[in-house]
N, C-alpha and C positions, 0 to 999 in steps of 0.2 A: 279405742272402741268405748263406747258409751256403756254405762252400767245397764244390764238387762232388767227390765221391769218384770214383776211376777203376776201382776194383774191382767185379766183378759183385756185385749185391745177394746176401744170404744167402738160400738156397732153402729155403722151410720148407713142409711137405706134410701135416702132421697138426695138429689142434687143439692137442695137447700140445706139439709143436715149436713152435708160435707162442706158446704159453703161456710156456714156458721162455725163449724169447728176449725176450718182453717183461719177464719178471720180472727177468732179468739187467740189462736196461736201466734199470729202475727201481731196482735195488739199487745200481746205479753213479750215481744221482741225476739220471738222463736223463728228459727228457719223451718221449712216444711218440704220434706221429700215425698214424691209420689212413685210407687213401683205399681204399673198397670199389669194385671195377669188375667188369665182366663180361668185361673184354679187349677185343680190337679198338681198343686205345687210340688216341687222337687228340689234337689240341691242347687240347681241353677237359679231358681227364684230365690232361694235362701242366700246365695251369695249377692244378688241383687239387693236384697233386704239389708244385709250386712254392710254393704257399701254405703247405702242411703243411712243407716244408722251412723256410720262413721263420719259422714258429711253433714247431716241434719239435725236440729234439735228435736224434730217431730217428725215421724214416718207414718204414712197412710198406705195400705195395700189396697188395691181395688180387685174385686173378684167378679168378672162379669163375662159369661160366654156370650159374645157379640153376634148376634144373627146377622148384622149388616156385613160382615166380612166373610160369611159363608155363601157359597154359590148354590145353585140347584144340584141336588144329588151329592153334595158334600156332607161331611160327618157332623153336623150341627147337632142332630138329635142324639147322636151317641158319643159325642165329645166327653171324655171322662169328667165326671162330676164328683168331688170327694170333700165336699164342704166339712164334715166333721174332722177329717184328718187336716185338712187346710188350717181350720181354726185352731187346732191344737198346735200346729207349727207356728203360726203367727204369735200365740200366746207364749210359747217357748222362746221365740226369737226376740221377743221384747218391742214389737211394733207398737205404736201408740193408738192406731186406729185401723178398721177394715170397712171398705165400703162395699156393701152388698145390695146394689140396685136390682130391681126387677126389670124385665123388659120394658113393662109399662111405665115405669119411672124414667128410664133412659130414653124411651121412643114414645111419648104420649100420643094418644090418638090426634090425627090431624096435622102432625108435623109433616113437612115437605122439603125441609132443606138438606141438600147434600153437599158434599166437600169433594173436590178433585184438586190435587197439586199437580199443577202442569210441569211439563219438563221430563228429561230421561228417566228420572227415578221412578216415573208412573206410567211409563210408556212401553217397556219391554219386560222380558223375562217373567216375574210373577204376574204382571198385568196381563200378559198373553195367556199364561197357563190358567190363571184364575181371574176372569173378567169380574170387575167390581170389587174384588177383595180390597185393594189398595184404597179404594174410596171409602169402603166400609171401615178400615182402619183408620183412616184421616178423619172421619166423622166421629167416631166414638173417642179417639185421643183429643180432639179439640174440645168435646164435650166434658171429658174428665179434666182437662187442663183448666177450663172454664169454672168448673165446680169447685175443683180442689185448690186452685190458685198456688201451685208449689212453686218453690225456688228452684227446684231440681226434679227431673224426672228420668227414671232408670230403665234402660232397654238393654237386650242382649244382642251382641253382633251376629249370632246365628241368623237372626232375621235381617240381614243387611240391608235389604231393599226396603223393607219396613222402616228401619232406622233412618235411611236417607230422606223418605217421604217425612217422617216426624220431624226432622231436623229442619227441612225446608218449610213445613207448616208452621213450626214454632217460631220461625225467624220472620217468614212473610207476614204473620198477623201479630207482630209486635207483642208476643205473650210475656217477653221477659224471662220465660222458663229456660234453664240451661239443660239441654238434653244430654245425659250421661250415657255413652255407649260402652259396655264392659264386654271383654273377651268370652269367648264360649267355654262353658264347662263341659267336661267329657266324663263319661263313666269309666270304670276301670278297663274296659276294652277298646276304649277310644271313640265310641260312639257318642255324638253330642246328645247332651240330655234334650228331651223332647216329651211333652205329655203323651205324644203319638206312639212313643216307643212301646206304651203299654198294649198296644195292638199286636205287636210282633210276636210271632210264635218263636221258640228256641231257634228252629231251622232258619227262619226268616231274618232273625236278629244276626245270625251269623253271616248271612248274605249281605246283611246291611253295613257289616263292617267294610265292605268295599267302598264305601263313602270316606271314612277317615283314611284309609289305606290309600286311596287315589290323591288325597289331599296331602298325605306325607309324602308320596313320591314327588308331587308338583313342587313342595316346598324343597325337597333336597335337590331338584333339578335347579330351582331359582338360586339356592344357597351356593350351588356349584357354578354359577354365572349363566345359565340358560334364561334368555329374554325373549325368546320367540314363543308368543302367547299360544300359537297353535300347538305347540310341542308341549307345554303345560296342560293345555286342554285335554289333548289326546291321552297324555298319562293318566288323567283322571278317568276319561271314558273308557280305557282299557279295563281298569278295575271293575268299573260298573258292568260293562259288558261281559266280563269273565263270570260275574255274579248272578247274570240273567236279570238284572234290574232295567226297568224301562226309564229311559232318560228324558226328562223335560228339557233341561239345559244344563251346561257347564259354561261359565262365562268368567271373563276377566273385566273389571271395572275399575275407574278411578273413584275412590271413596267419596270424593267431595261433588263431583259433577255427575257421577253415576253413569257416565259414558263408558261404552266398551272400548277397551284398549287392545292392540296388537302387540304391543312392547311393554310389558309392565314393568314398573319401578317399585322400589320398596313402599310399601304402604297400599299398594293396589290391592283389591280384594278378589279372590276367586271364589265364585259361588257354585253351588250345586243344588239341583233339584231332581230327584229320582223317586220311582216307585218300585217297592218290593212287594209284589203281588199288588193289593190294593192299597197299600199304605205309602203315602206320599212323604217323604223325608226331604228337608234342607239341612243345608250346612254352608258354613263360609270361613274363610281364613283371611288373614290380613299378611300378604307376603312380606317376610323380612322383619315382621314384629311379632306375630303370633308363633308359640312354639307349635312344631309339627305335631298332629296326633300321634300317640303311641299306642298302635293297634295291638290289643291283647296284652299290654303292660299296665303300669299303675297309673292312675289319673293324676293330671297336673294340677296346678294351682290358680288356674284361670277362675275369673268370676264373671258369671253372667246367667241368664235364664232366658226365657221366651215370653212373648205376649201373644 
């Protein structure tokens, strides 16, 4: 683990400023890591930052609540914004730069370019539940990669479909960026860390534990030899239904193609999207690789966050 710096990270506010900073780093022979975030930083983001600091000579964290990935009626206006606390965390963590663009800097007037990654990763699940969301993610990510020119970019597995889109995007456009996907960080009660958890009342948070509980049961069934995808999915749905959650989807996918599978093998991902009252939560687990969530117990040692 590299030595932590004590100075505040360099503050960058335009794509050109970020590009110049990255070019100076590379000119000095240093590798650059990028951790994209929308702020409201938590321990999941911190674990991504720690991984980036371990891998790279210089690390930049972006904080940008991206309007392009929010649909009509979604929570763009009330999405948690905690910039002072975020900057304190980044200074303490030892990152070297923070990218804080305005909406006008990211999307200047007159822009007309959109980005769509074709294929299974962008055609089902989140794409159906949140039309336009993945295109908005693809647009902002490619803009970040172009400006930051990182050697590696870090994302959390909880946003599994987003990760699949980003991997495809980075490869198809010959960015040369290694996309590093890290496992999910969970709170002490098993709930996957998310900036949206702040919306949950104590009662609704207790109900939300049906998500990791369902994943834990599916993981146990898989470890016991169950390979019928319908039975794993139904195990998750039973927990969600018992908590009165509104289910968007529970699905099993191949992690590379993102095609849904009927008989999962080790490495396949089980994905959940559900609403507790109006709060939409997602989670994901890689069968045979990730530790099953321990609901109500101590948190594990996974490293991840969400963008």
